[in-house]
C-alpha positions as CSV (number, residue, x, y, z in Angstrom):
1,M,-0.4,-47.7,-34.1
2,A,2.5,-46.8,-35.9
3,K,5.5,-44.8,-35.0
4,A,8.3,-43.0,-36.9
5,E,11.3,-41.2,-35.7
6,I,12.9,-39.0,-38.3
7,M,16.2,-37.5,-37.9
8,S,16.4,-35.2,-41.0
9,G,20.3,-34.5,-41.5
10,V,22.2,-31.4,-41.3
11,C,19.6,-29.0,-39.9
12,G,19.5,-31.3,-36.7
13,F,15.8,-31.4,-36.5
14,N,14.2,-34.2,-35.0
15,T,10.4,-35.5,-35.7
16,V,8.3,-38.0,-34.3
17,V,5.1,-39.3,-36.0
18,E,2.3,-41.5,-34.7
19,A,-0.4,-42.6,-37.0
20,H,-3.3,-45.2,-36.0
21,M,-6.2,-46.1,-37.7
22,D,-9.9,-44.6,-36.7
23,G,-12.2,-46.3,-39.2
24,D,-11.3,-45.6,-42.8
25,E,-9.0,-42.6,-41.9
26,C,-5.4,-42.7,-40.4
27,V,-5.1,-40.1,-37.5
28,V,-1.7,-38.8,-37.6
29,T,0.2,-36.9,-34.6
30,I,3.5,-34.9,-35.6
31,Q,6.0,-33.7,-33.3
32,S,8.9,-31.9,-34.6
33,D,11.7,-29.3,-33.6
34,C,11.4,-27.8,-37.4
35,E,8.8,-24.8,-37.6
36,S,8.0,-25.8,-41.3
37,I,6.9,-29.7,-40.2
38,Q,5.5,-28.0,-37.2
39,K,3.4,-25.9,-39.5
40,M,2.8,-29.1,-41.8
41,A,1.0,-30.8,-38.5
42,Q,-1.3,-28.3,-38.1
43,E,-3.0,-29.2,-41.4
44,L,-2.5,-32.8,-41.4
45,N,-4.6,-34.7,-38.7
46,R,-6.4,-37.4,-40.6
47,V,-5.6,-38.6,-44.0
48,D,-7.1,-41.2,-46.2
49,P,-4.0,-44.0,-46.4
50,F,-5.1,-45.3,-50.1
51,R,-4.8,-42.0,-51.3
52,E,-1.5,-41.5,-49.4
53,I,0.2,-44.7,-51.3
54,S,-0.2,-43.6,-55.0
55,F,0.2,-40.4,-57.1
56,R,-3.0,-41.5,-59.2
57,G,-6.3,-39.4,-58.6
58,G,-5.1,-36.2,-56.6
59,G,-2.0,-37.9,-55.3
60,P,-0.9,-37.9,-52.0
61,E,-2.5,-35.2,-49.2
62,I,1.0,-35.3,-47.2
63,L,3.1,-34.1,-50.1
64,K,0.8,-31.3,-51.0
65,V,0.6,-29.9,-47.7
66,A,4.6,-30.4,-47.6
67,S,4.9,-28.6,-51.0
68,R,3.3,-25.4,-49.1
69,C,4.8,-25.9,-45.8
70,C,8.2,-27.4,-45.9
71,K,11.3,-25.4,-47.4
72,H,13.4,-28.0,-48.5
73,T,12.6,-30.0,-51.0
74,A,14.8,-33.3,-50.1
75,C,13.7,-33.2,-46.5
76,P,12.9,-36.7,-45.4
77,V,10.0,-36.1,-42.9
78,P,7.3,-36.0,-45.6
79,A,8.0,-39.6,-46.7
80,G,8.5,-40.8,-43.3
81,I,5.0,-39.4,-42.7
82,V,3.8,-41.3,-45.7
83,K,5.7,-44.6,-44.4
84,A,4.0,-44.2,-41.0
85,V,0.6,-44.1,-42.2
86,E,1.2,-47.2,-44.6
87,V,2.2,-49.4,-41.8
88,A,-0.8,-48.1,-39.5
89,A,-3.4,-49.0,-42.2
90,G,-1.6,-52.2,-42.6
91,L,-0.4,-51.5,-46.3
92,A,3.5,-52.0,-45.5
93,L,5.4,-54.0,-42.9
94,P,7.7,-51.7,-40.4
95,K,10.7,-51.4,-41.6
96,D,13.6,-48.8,-41.3
97,A,14.7,-47.0,-44.2
98,S,17.8,-45.0,-44.7
99,I,19.5,-42.6,-47.2
100,K,23.2,-42.4,-46.6
101,V,25.0,-39.3,-48.4
102,S,28.6,-39.1,-49.0
103,E,31.1,-36.8,-51.0
């Protein structure tokens, strides 16, 4: 199982993503303070990890759902969901990522 804890920034919303493999699919569980991410969670229960790691073909389902549900294009949660799926599927090593923004 992989777990991603995502602190989105100035909005103050936190999200926890858990992902584990069930056969060829990755089961995704998302808990968030954000209503938009909660809406995403309702649509994202199972994904194909190989589809999620590439823009080829139909592209990542996670990003398609984010484009419908998430109000802010710079929200780091969709990328965090993809990272959790990658790790759960053995397609990436668990390593923290960060974005530092300053003026």
